[in-house]
C-alpha positions, 0 to 999 in steps of 0.5 A: 162849679155845678153851674157849669155845663157837663162838657165843661166839667168833663174837661176839668176832670180830664185835666186831672183824670184818674182811674182811666183805663189803659188804651184799647181795653174794653170796660169802664173809662172813668174821669174824676175831679174833687174840690172844696166848695166855698159855699153850699152846693145843692146836689139835689137842686143840681139833679132836679135841673135835668129831666133825663130819664135815668136819675138817682139820689140818696142822702145820709141820715141827717143830711150828712152826705149826698150822692146822685147819679145822672144818665146810664153808663151801664145797668146791671139787672136780672134775677141772679144776685150771683151774676150781679155780684160777679159783674160788679167785682170785675168792675171794681177790680179796676175802679173800686170807687165806681158807684152802683145805684139801685136795689131789689124788690121786696120779693125778688122771686115773685112776678112784679105787677104792671106799675113796677115794669122796668125795675125788675127783681134787681137793678143797679145803674152805673151813672154817666155822671156821678156827684158826691158831697160829703160836708164841703167836699165835692166829688165829680166823676164821669163814666163811659162803658163799652164792650169794644176796645176803645182808647181813652180818647175814643171813650171820651168822644163817645162820652161827650155825645152822651153828655150833649144828650143830657145837657139837652134835657136841662130845664129851668122851669118847673111844671105846675103840680097837679091835684089828685082827682081820685083816691083808691085804698088797696085793701079797703078798710074792710079788707084791711080789718079782715087781714089783721084778724087773719094774722091774729088767728095765725099768731094765736095758733102759734104759726107766727109771732109777727107779720108786717102787713101793708097797704097802699093808696093810689092818687090819680091826677090828670097828668103825670106826676112829677116826683122832683117837687115832692122829693125836694120837700122830703129833703127839707125835713131835717131828721134822722132819715134817708132820702132816696129817689130812683128814676128809671123812665121819664114818668116812672120813679121810686122815692121816699124818706125812710128812717131805717138803715138795712146795711152800712159797710165801710171796709169790713165794718158793718152796722144794721138798724133794728127799728120797730114800735111806733108812736106819734110825736107830741104837739109839745115837749110834754106830750112828746114825752108822754108818747115816748113813755107810752111807747117804751112801757107798751108790752106790744110795741116792745115785743114788736121791736125785740123780735126785730132786734133778736133777728138782726143779732142772730143774722150778724152772728152768722156773718160777722165777728166782734159784735157790738150793740149800741144803746139798746131800745133807745128812742128815734125821734122823727118829724112826725113819728118816734120809734124804738131803735137798736143798732147792731155793729161788727166786722164782716167776715171774709167771703161775703160781698154786699149783695149776699150780705143784704140777702142775709138780712132782707127782709128783717121782721120790721118789714116781713115778720117772724118766722121769716119764711112763714110771714113772707108766705102769708104776706104774699097770700093775703096782700091784694097788691104786689109790693114791688120795691116797697120795703126792699133794699134801696141804696148805693155800693162801691168796691170800698163800701155801701149803704142801703136803707129799707124802701118804706115811707115811700111811693111809686110815681107811674105816669098819672098814678102815685102809689103810696105805701105803708105797713104795720107790724102785727103782734098778739095785742094788735088792733085793726083800727090802731094799725090802720091809723099807724099806716095813715100816719106813715103815709103822711110822709109822702102825702104832706110832701105831695101837697095834700093836707092830712085830711085829704090823705086820709080818704 
């Protein structure tokens, strides 16, 4: 089915269309179609066949589902969560299944640095083409938005013009991957050590009990980075992680593979993850178990996790009822790392929408620190780079549900520069060298998928 061109797929949707607006009504016109795939159809491979500027991809943990967006029917951006929520509420009143892809910056109230131009504090895209896979069930939707009064026939004609543009961006041939010619560490090793020692002084004096400090490595190539093959390699790893990709321009995309769910909503059911405390995976089952025991027996790692878990529990209590906690302090094993993990669930109280619920949790102490305000202030003061969307919420939402991950283990492709990010939680017993090593291990999520060896990624 996905081998058909977009115009043919639109005709299939139009024959069984649902959700189209009545004639002469401004807003969104939507055509949908679903089918049972007789053999696996790769959503990511389908998306990679287009070179259009606007693209989104998100896969659930362990590849349970995939969603993708192509093209731009509507963009909701700016710095007002309230205005964005109001726009989405109006949209979902007629089309509750319409999907908005996007996220927010780590610190939406702070000016973004040049490499993040176009993302803004908050940005969500309603795509022209929306594709979902859940098991063997495939769902396809086409969206056209207009502020003018259009009949459905007029909207369809305008949509066909957009689809012709998207079809013209198809490409079967992959571009040769470039090799980085330079690498830059921000901060330097010396600067990192200084940040950690400053943090330990603040912890010792009682100002904070945890702060998460980040750094980045910039890989510069001769030509623009193509995120598509890196994304494909990230998706090949089968572990309990999300894969995300948000492309807003021809040479600008934010992407990654993150284990951390910030928020999942199904109706009014809500779940939030607390993940903190890290050890590598072992070379064999015996060594892996030794690292697991070391992680669970470490007062430093356990306290780092409990700070996050207590915070999530406190925030859940403010906005939800019927609270439940999954197995506390279990081990989440990923491809290269393992973490301490606790899941918190409940029923969201009335009066809360997706964006204000996200704001209730973000940033958790897993990416910010505790107390939150003091830790955030120190991050903005000490880190020599702007995080942009790194460690911010990234995901999708409809009028019926949402899922957002935390944008860690991630990178920004900006022209010929690839910004690779990682962070480490600093608590009382932290050591600068150990935390540097932990961030190196986390960066390998991206550097290995970029075709670099672990040694090449360390310089």
